[in-house]
C-alpha positions in Angstrom: 8.5 4.4 -160.2 7.0 2.9 -163.3 7.9 0.2 -165.8 6.8 1.0 -169.3 6.6 -1.9 -171.7 6.0 -1.1 -175.3 5.6 -3.4 -178.3 6.4 -1.6 -181.6 7.2 -2.4 -185.2 10.8 -3.4 -185.7 11.4 -0.8 -188.4 10.3 2.0 -186.0 12.9 1.1 -183.3 15.5 3.8 -184.4 12.7 6.5 -184.6 11.6 5.6 -181.0 15.2 5.6 -179.7 15.8 9.1 -181.2 12.5 10.3 -179.8 13.4 9.0 -176.3 16.8 10.6 -176.5 15.3 14.0 -177.3 13.2 13.6 -174.1 16.4 12.8 -172.0 15.5 9.1 -171.7 18.3 6.8 -172.7 18.0 3.7 -170.5 16.0 0.8 -171.9 16.0 -2.9 -172.7 15.1 -4.1 -176.2 14.0 -7.6 -177.1 12.8 -9.2 -180.3 9.4 -10.8 -179.9 6.5 -12.3 -181.8 2.8 -11.4 -181.3 -0.6 -10.9 -182.8 -3.2 -8.3 -182.3 -5.7 -6.5 -184.5 -3.6 -7.3 -187.6 -4.6 -11.0 -187.3 -1.6 -12.0 -189.4 -1.5 -12.7 -193.2 -1.5 -15.6 -195.6 1.6 -16.6 -197.5 2.4 -19.4 -199.9 5.6 -21.4 -200.3 6.1 -23.8 -203.2 2.4 -23.7 -203.8 1.4 -24.5 -200.2 -0.5 -21.8 -198.4 0.0 -21.1 -194.7 -1.1 -18.5 -192.2 1.4 -16.3 -190.4 -0.3 -14.9 -187.4 2.6 -14.2 -185.1 4.3 -11.1 -186.4 7.7 -9.7 -185.6 7.6 -7.0 -182.9 10.2 -5.3 -180.7 9.6 -5.1 -177.0 11.0 -2.1 -175.1 11.2 -2.0 -171.3 11.8 1.4 -169.8 12.0 2.0 -166.1 11.4 5.6 -165.1 10.8 7.8 -162.1 7.3 9.4 -161.9 8.3 12.7 -163.5 9.5 10.9 -166.7 6.4 8.7 -167.3 4.4 11.0 -169.6 7.6 12.1 -171.4 8.5 8.4 -172.1 5.0 7.6 -173.3 4.9 10.6 -175.6 8.3 9.7 -177.0 7.3 6.1 -177.8 4.1 7.3 -179.5 5.9 10.0 -181.5 8.5 7.5 -182.7 6.3 4.5 -183.3 3.0 5.9 -184.7 2.3 5.3 -188.4 -1.5 5.5 -188.2 -1.8 1.9 -189.4 -3.0 -1.2 -187.6 0.0 -2.8 -185.9 1.6 0.3 -184.5 1.8 -1.5 -181.1 0.8 -1.1 -177.5 2.2 0.5 -174.4 1.7 -0.9 -170.9 2.5 1.1 -167.7 3.1 -0.9 -164.5 4.0 0.1 -161.0 7.5 -0.8 -160.2 8.0 -1.9 -156.6 11.7 -1.5 -156.4 14.9 -1.2 -158.5 18.3 -2.1 -157.3 21.6 -1.1 -158.9 23.8 -4.1 -158.6 27.1 -2.2 -158.7 26.3 0.2 -155.8 23.4 -1.5 -154.0 21.3 1.7 -154.5 17.5 1.2 -154.2 14.5 3.0 -155.7 14.6 6.3 -157.6 18.3 6.6 -157.0 19.0 3.3 -158.7 16.9 4.1 -161.8 18.8 7.3 -162.4 
């Protein structure tokens, strides 16, 4: 089992969801987040005062999958999120020690579904 964490641009969320659905992946958590990477932010001015915005809006996706869905999930996120520009995001893949479905008490692969 793996936990895939992806940070993507907010306007690409619908494209990523559609891409994941096409690959039979429909279970995920979505959180709004702020972050900075290669983009390094930008400068804005408000009423003549300049200030630096270096924490940009991102969306964090968490997708828990069994081993046979890992590559499919990664491909789907890339297909939906890629624009070719700096700031497209990052994907992290972590080992998932266990998963428990609260309703049934199922553990492991059976709980992920």
